[in-house]
N, C-alpha and C positions, 0 to 999 in steps of 0.2 A: 451124531452131531455134538451131543453134550460133552463127551470126553475131549473133543477137539477144542471146544470153547473153553473148557476148564484148563486145558494145556496152554492155550493162548493167554488166558487170565494169569496163570502162574508166570509165563514168560514176561508179560508186561509188568507184573509185580517186581520181578527181578530187575528189569531195566529201570523201573521207577525208583527202586531203592538204590540202584547204582548212582542215579542223579542225586538222590537225597543224601547219600554218603559223601559224594565228591563235591557237591556245591559248597557246603560250609568250608571244606578245605581250601577251595578257591577264594572264599571270603577271607580266610585267615591269611593266605599268601598275599592277597591284595592289601590287607591292613598292614602286614609286615613290610610291604614294599614302601610304605610311607617313611620308613626309617632309612631308606637308601638315598644316595645322592640323586639330585634332580633328574639327570639324564637317565640313570638306571631306573629310577622310580617311574618315570613317564613311559619308558619302554616296557617295563614289567606290567604296569597298569593297563597299557594298551593291549598287551597280549592277554592278560587276565579278563579284560572286558570281552574280547572275542571268544575266549574259551567259555566264560560264564553264559553268554548269550546262546552260543551253540548248544551247550549242555542243557540249559534250562528250557529253551524254546524248541530245540530239535529232538531232545530225548525225554527229559523229565516231565514236562507238561503233557506231551502226547501220551506217554506211558501212564500217567496218572488218570487221564481221561479214559483211555482204553481199559485200564484196570477197573474203573468204576462201571463202565458200560458192560464189560464182560462179567464182572462180579454180580451185578444186578441181574443180568440175563441168566447166569447159572443158579442164582438164588431162586428164581422163579421156575426155571426149567427143571431143576432138581427137586423141586417141592420143599426146599428148605424154609421158605416163607411160612409154611404151615406149622413148623415146630418152633419158630424163633421165640415165641412167647410161652411155650410149654416148658416144663421142667427139663426135659431132655434136650431142649434147645437153648438152655441158659448160657452154655459156652458160646454159642453163636451170637447171642445178644451182646455178651461181654466183648466178643471179638469185634462185632460191628461198632461198639462204642469206641474201642481202640482205633478202629479204622477212621472214624469221624475225627478223633484227635490227631491222627496221622495226617489227614487232609488239612486240619488247622495248622499243624506244623509246616506242611508244604506251603501254605499261604504265608506263614511267617518268614519262610525263606524267600518267597516272592517279594515281600516287603523289604527285606535286607538287600536283596539284589537291586531293587529299584533305588534304594538309598545309595548303595555303592556306585551305581552307574551315574548318579548325580554328584558324586564326590563327597557324599555324606558318610562318615564313618563313626557310628554311634557306639560300636562295641569293640573291645580290645580283642587281641588274638586269643587270650586266655578265655574270655567269655564265649567266643565263637567255638573254641575247642570243646567247652562244656556243651554248648548247644548242638554241636556236631554229633554228640553221643545219643541225643534224644531218639533219632531214627533207629539206633541199635536197640534201645529199650523197647520201642514199638515192635520191631521185627521179632524179638525174642518172645514178647507177650503174645503176639498174634500167631506165630508158628506153634508155640506151645499149646495154645487153645485149639488150633485146628487139628493138630496131631493127637493130643491127649484127650480132647473133648471133655466129656463129663467124668472121666476117670480121675481127674485132678480135683481136689477140694479147693474151694475159693480161698480159704485161709492159707493152705500150703502154697497155692499158686501165687498169691500176693506176697507171702513171706519170701518165697524164692525170688520174686521180682525185686522186692526191696533189698534183699541181700546182694543181688546182682548189681543194682544201682549203687549200693555202698561200695562194692568191690570196684566198680567202674570209676567212681569218684576218687577212690584211693589211688588207683592206677594213674589217673590224670594228675593228681597231686604229686605222685612220685616222679612222673615224667617231667613235670614243670621244675621240680627240684633238680633233676639231672640236667635239664636243658639250661637252667640258670647257672650251673657250675662252669 
């Protein structure tokens, strides 16, 4: 039973991340629609509203809940809860910390969705592009911890993550320069 639950956990992680990656893109398109003529803007925003609601409430939220339920289940079924505070479980504790922040990120997207559905646009498309990459950082950190476990040193792991974030920010800046030309 354990391998099946673990497989389902991974499947729902994938579908959850699909929503976390695509939802900010829809926010960006919705903000950029504000620059269009009235008829086009209204048509685009109607369509984006439908897409955002379906993605968020039909895929992203259910996947987040099932990921949490299945993850907690395999944590206890696999006996991982016994090592989480031991030295050999430090990777798991750090991973769980990243997962908590990932759920906070998820809730931040919920807040942005609620604002946009009410016609409130607090963030520019550039700010949303930056926010869009937060899920990528979490994905890399969590996967590296799960795969490499205690083989990676905390210093090298954090150094790699910081370098990746710097590279990502540089790529976003270059993309903005190219888009503005």
